N, C-alpha and C positions, 0 to 999 in steps of 0.2 A: 368473547373476552378479548380485551385489547392485548396485544403484544407487547412485551417489554424486555429489553436486553437484559441478560444476567450480569449486574454488576461485577460479580466475582469474577467474570471472563474479560474484564478490562484489562488492559496491560498499563502498569504505571509508566510515568515518564521515564524513571530510573530504569526500570526492566526494559524499555524501548532502546534505550542508551546500551543497555548491556547487550541486547540482541544484535544491534548495528555493530557493534566492536567485535563481537563473537564472530560475526559472518565476514566481517573485513579481514579479520586474522586469518581465517580459512581460505578467503578470496586471495589474499597476498601470497600464501603457500602456492596454492593452485596455479595462480598466475606465474610463478617464479618457476614451477616446473613443467608448464604447459598443459596442465589439466584443466578440464572443462566444467567440472562439477559444480564447484563453488564460483566460478566466474558467473556462472547462469544464476544460481542460487543468491548470491549477494545481490545482484541487480534485481531479482525478484523481490526479495525482502525489501530492499530499500524502496521499489515501486509501491508495493503493498502499503508500507508504513506512510509513505509519502503522498498517497492519493486515494486510499479508501476504496479501491477497486474491489469488487468481488472477484473471486477466484476465477469464475468462468469468463468475466470481462477481461482480467488479465491474460488468460489463455488465449483470448481471441484477438488480441492486439496485435497489429502488423507494423512493420517498419513505418509505413506510410502514416500511421497514426499518432506518430511521436513529432509533434511540432515544437522544435527547440527555438524558437524566436527569443532574443535577448530580454525583450521587454514582458511578453506575456506567453511564457512556455506552458504548454499544455498537452493533454491527451484526447485523443477522440475515442470516446466508446461508441460504437456504430450500431450495437445491439445489446442494451442493458435489459434489465428486467423489465418485463412488459414489452419488450420490443423498442424501447425508446432509446433514441440516440441523444448524447450529451456531449459537452466540452468539459473536461475535469482540468481545472488549472492547477500547475505544479510550481514547486519552489525553484529557484534558479541553481539551488545546490543539487536538486534532483536531477534537473535539466542537465547539467554539466556531468554528473555520474553517467546519465542514460547515454550521452554524447561518448563519453568513453566506453562503455559497454559497447556500444554498435561497432565502434573501432576493434575491440578486443573480439567481438563475435566474427567479425571478417577475419582476425588473424588465426582464429581457431578454425576455420575452414567453413563457417555458415555463411549462408547468403543474407545480404543485407540490402536486396533489390525491395522496392516499395510495397510489393506483395507479399514479402517473406513474412513468417511468423516472427515476433519479437523474441519468444521463448520456444527455442526448438530443441529437439532430441538429436542424438547422435547421426540420425537419418537425414538431419535437417527438416523434419515434420514438426507439426505443433505436438505439444506435450497433451497427454489426457489430463484432464481436471485432478483425476486422483493422484498423479504423478506430481503435479505442483504442489498439491495437498501435502503429500508425503515430505516433500522437498521443504516446505515451512515448518511441518512438524520436527524435521531433523535439525532446522536451525534452532527452533526452539528449544530442543534437548541439548544442543551443545552450549547453548548460552546458558544452560541450569534453569530453565524456566518450567520445567514437568512437562509432563505429557498430556495434561488435561486441557492445555490450550490449544487453539485452531487458528486457521488462516482467518477465520472470521472475527477472530479476537482483535486482529490488527485493523479491521473494518471499524468495530466497534469503539477502539481506542482513539481512532483518527477522528471519527464522528464526534465523539465526545468533545475533543479539543476544538474542532471547528465550531462546533455548537457553542463552546464556552468562550473562546476567543473572537468568534465572528458574530454570526447572528442564525437564527433558523432557517431564515430563506438561503443563506450561502450554504448551510449545512444540507438543505433539500436540494439544491442545485449540484453541489459537488458530489452527494452520494447517490442521486438519481432516484430519491424518493418519489412516489406518486402523489402521497400527502404529506403536508407539513406535520400532521399529527404524529407520523412516525419520526419525524426529526424532533420532536419536543420531547421523547423519552430519553434522549441522550443529554437533556438539560439539566441532569442531577447535579445537586450542590451539596455542600458539606455544612454541618453546624457552623465551622469556623468562618467559612464564606459569608454566612447569613450573618453571623455577629458581626463581621467586619463592615459588611454593608448598611445594617441598621444603625451602628455606632456613627456612621458619617451622614446619616440623613439630616437634613436642614442645618447642618454645621457650617 
């Protein structure tokens, strides 16, 4: 049986914006009072929304994997699903945010050496995957988006946007799919979109 994502588990653009605004509000409060929790969660949520990484891939990121060139900022996933290495391009907005996060990471006493984990706990050790999942669940909760959503929903939503606004090859490259067939399932369309397209044929 061919796997297909649960359409109900996609997050709308409006809800993504709600999530980002909610995490930013908590981040600014923690930044003001010198607390670490939402400084890390804010960067994590922004990264997940803006890159479509799997939670394990985000956990494994090191500082050296964040390449913030002005022209083509990107992340290096050294061991994705199936052990595949890939380059994930990110927006200039996300690159700027991650640069700020690295500065804040140093200010809260965490290492920013090349081999340091991008997301580290209070002992400056990599978070466990389950801990990052809980952080994302908490962010979704404070944003009022319910408890049924998960970290993987952010990946689904990212993949859907890339497939719709870019193309399937781009989706496959960014998401690290072994087959383009996997990428195709994200190219779902609405009746309104189809009607708009057919109305414009040959005109």
